[in-house]
C-alpha positions in Angstrom: 7.0 11.1 13.1 8.2 9.6 9.9 7.4 6.0 10.1 9.5 5.1 6.6 13.1 5.6 7.6 13.6 2.7 11.0 11.5 0.9 7.9 13.8 1.6 5.1 16.5 0.6 7.6 15.1 -2.6 8.5 14.7 -3.3 4.8 18.5 -2.8 4.3 19.3 -5.2 7.0 16.8 -8.0 5.6 18.1 -7.5 2.3 21.8 -7.9 3.5 20.6 -11.0 5.4 18.9 -12.5 2.0 22.4 -11.4 0.1 24.2 -13.6 2.3 22.0 -16.7 1.7 21.4 -16.5 -1.9 25.7 -16.1 -1.7 25.9 -19.1 0.6 23.5 -21.4 -1.4 26.0 -22.3 -3.7 28.3 -24.0 -1.2 26.1 -26.7 -0.8 26.2 -27.9 -4.3 30.3 -28.6 -4.2 29.1 -31.0 -1.7 31.9 -29.8 0.9 30.9 -28.8 4.4 27.3 -29.6 3.1 26.3 -29.9 7.4 28.3 -27.1 8.1 26.6 -25.1 5.2 23.5 -25.7 5.9 23.9 -24.9 9.5 25.0 -21.3 8.7 21.7 -21.2 6.2 19.8 -22.1 9.0 20.8 -19.7 11.3 20.9 -16.8 8.1 17.3 -17.5 7.6 16.3 -17.7 11.3 17.8 -14.0 12.0 16.1 -13.2 8.5 12.7 -14.4 9.9 13.2 -13.0 13.4 13.5 -9.6 11.5 11.1 -10.0 9.3 8.5 -10.6 11.8 9.7 -7.1 13.7 9.8 -5.5 10.4 5.8 -6.5 9.6 4.7 -6.2 13.0 5.8 -2.3 13.3 4.7 -2.3 9.5 1.6 -3.8 10.4 0.7 -1.3 13.7 2.1 1.8 11.8 2.2 2.3 8.6 -0.2 0.5 6.9 -3.1 1.7 9.5 -2.1 5.1 8.4 -2.1 3.9 4.7 -5.6 2.8 4.8 -7.1 5.8 6.7 -5.9 8.2 4.1 -9.5 8.8 2.4 -8.1 12.0 0.6 -5.4 9.5 -1.2 -6.6 6.4 -3.0 -3.5 5.5 -4.6 -1.8 5.0 -1.1 -4.5 2.9 0.2 -5.1 1.0 -3.1 -1.3 0.0 -3.2 -0.8 0.1 0.7 -3.9 -2.5 0.3 -2.0 -4.9 -2.5 0.9 -4.9 -0.5 -0.5 -5.8 2.7 -2.2 -8.8 0.6 1.5 -9.9 -1.0 3.1 -10.0 2.3 0.7 -11.7 4.1 1.0 -14.0 1.2 4.7 -14.0 1.6 4.5 -14.3 5.2 2.4 -17.6 5.1 4.7 -19.2 2.5 8.1 -18.2 4.6 6.0 -20.4 7.4 5.3 -23.5 5.5 8.9 -23.3 4.2 10.3 -22.7 7.9 8.0 -26.0 9.0 9.0 -28.1 6.1 12.4 -27.2 5.2 14.2 -25.8 8.3 12.7 -27.3 11.4 12.6 -31.0 9.6 16.0 -31.0 8.1 14.9 -31.4 4.5 18.3 -33.5 3.2 17.2 -33.1 -0.5 19.9 -30.8 -0.9 18.6 -29.1 -4.5 14.8 -28.9 -3.2 16.3 -27.1 -0.3 18.3 -24.7 -2.6 15.5 -23.7 -5.0 13.0 -23.4 -2.0 15.2 -21.2 -0.1 16.1 -18.7 -3.3 12.3 -18.8 -4.5 11.5 -17.3 -0.8 14.2 -15.0 -1.1 13.8 -13.7 -3.5 10.2 -12.8 -3.6 10.7 -11.2 -0.3 13.9 -9.0 -1.9 10.8 -8.3 -4.5 8.7 -7.3 -2.0 10.6 -5.2 -0.5 12.0 -3.6 -3.7 8.6 -2.7 -4.4 7.8 -1.3 -0.8 10.6 1.0 -1.2 10.0 2.2 -5.2 5.9 2.4 -4.7 4.4 2.2 -1.1 7.4 4.3 0.8 6.8 7.5 -2.2 3.7 7.5 -1.9 3.8 7.0 1.9 6.1 10.2 2.1 4.0 12.3 0.1 0.9 11.6 2.1 2.7 12.4 5.4 4.2 16.1 3.7 0.8 16.6 2.6 -0.7 16.1 5.9 2.1 18.2 7.5 1.6 20.9 5.1 -2.0 21.4 5.8 -1.5 21.3 9.9 0.9 23.8 9.3 -1.9 26.1 7.2 -4.2 25.0 9.9 -2.1 26.6 12.3 -1.2 29.4 10.8 -5.2 30.5 10.0 
């Protein structure tokens, strides 16, 4: 079973929301329709958090356990552990962000823009690293396992 195409699709959906957030944030600086713009950003961020939770859950249940159990591939194990730690840290930051800036209706626009930008850009960076560093290693691991199974069946 190939795991990463579904996860990559989720990455694209998450990145699209990130782009929408980053493109909407400058509207807050214009001071027109601030309440409406902030409501849109809150909606986007809540959608982002929902998709992110589903995505992280799938990775935690399927991708990471398999990657960490790939004892014959220390590079994959090491990269998976590194990425898991980064995502756990990012998830903690997202919870703090949500509690302090979204749920409490932060009124400091500059702080809201800054904190939102930092979180969204960190998420984008993490997804890009997974796509470029972790997923290719995982694909190779899956291919090696597939080839090994085919050789075992042929023997």
